[in-house]
Residue, then its C-alpha position, 0 to 999 in steps of 0.5 A: m702533085t708530087i715534087q717530080e711532077d711539079i718539076e716536070t710541069f715547070l720544065a715543060l712550060h718554060a722550055d725554049e728551043g732557041y735557048r736550048a740550042f744556044q746553051a748546047k753550044l756553050i756547054p759542048n761537053i754534055d749531051p745536047g739532048s740533056i738540055i731543055g732550054v729553061r732560062t736561069p732566072d726562071l730556074r732560080k725563082f722556081a728553086k725558091r719555091l721548091a726549097r719550101r716544099s716539105d718533100v724537097d729532100e725527095f728531089l735532092a736524093m734523085l742523083p745523078h740528074r740526067i737533065f741539065e736543068k734539074a742539076q741547076l735546080h738542085s744547086f739553086v735549092i741547096v744554096q738556100e741552106r743557112d746552116f753551114g754544116r748542112l750546106v757543106a753536106q749538101m754540096e759534098r753530096f752534089l759535087p761528084f755529080v757536077d759534069n759541066w762548068a755552068t752548073c759548077d760556076q752557078l753553085s753559089c759559095r756565098g753561104l760558106a763565108v759564115d765560117p771562113d776557116a772551115a770553108l778553107a779546110k774544105v777547099r783544101s780537101w776539094l782541091e785534092s779531089d779526083r773529080e774535075y768540077t770539084v777542083r774547079f769549084a774549090i778554086g772558084v771558092l778561093m776566087q770569090l771569097f778569099l781574094d779580098e780581106r781574107f786573102r793569104p799568100e799561101h792560097f796562091a801556092w794551093v792553086v799553083g800546085v793543082s796539076r791536072p790536064e782538064y781544060y775547065v780546071n786550068m781555065m779556072r786557075a787562069w781566071y783565078f790569077a787574072e782576078a788576083l792580078a786585079k785584087q792582089p796585084a803585087a803578090a799575083e805579079e810575083v807568081i807570074v814573074s816566077g814562072a810557077l804556072d804551067v805555060w798555058t795557064h800562065n799565058k791565059a791568066i795574062q790574056k784575061a788580065v790584059e782584057s780587064r779594065r781593072i788592070s792599069p795600062e802600066q801593069k798590062e805592059r809588064l804582063r804582056a812582056l811576061r808571056r811565054r812561048l809554048s815548047 
């Protein structure tokens, strides 16, 4: 059985119409007809099997994927790569074809942690991309890998400096600062107080932070007082 036949058989056997409809509502910017309705744990398990096939590169060359679950499989396969250089090459080949938040956010960046300096260099270049989800992914890498012991204050300036109109980019910027308010509260609150963020992202970051159980009641009160009016 070819790898393409293997994938088609798997997707047909695991398709769930109810789940397909549910996912279509969560990802409204893609064609509902491109969604089959296969659950993520099943996709992850199958991707491990695909990654062991000698012909896996044949599947990875089939870009762009017209089916949402095939894009998901692609992401779950490439993140199993343990060599940093090959992992980055696979990510950079794939990212231009990512067209929704779910595939973007489920593309794990954990493998980039083996070389933080090189990862940060890639983040800088991805932030300058003209592609919406490449920028979102870059902010996600900063959020997941560089808000704890690897944090540097200049990272905030990088995210503040992203000036784009897309909802899914600015939602990630807000999510990043909401996480920062929990993990690096003093430095992040300085950014909020400064008003450096655009009003929408500023208010959304505050909203998400206030909803978090990791933010103290005292900090929540300070943040509520910093909400800004849309002009």
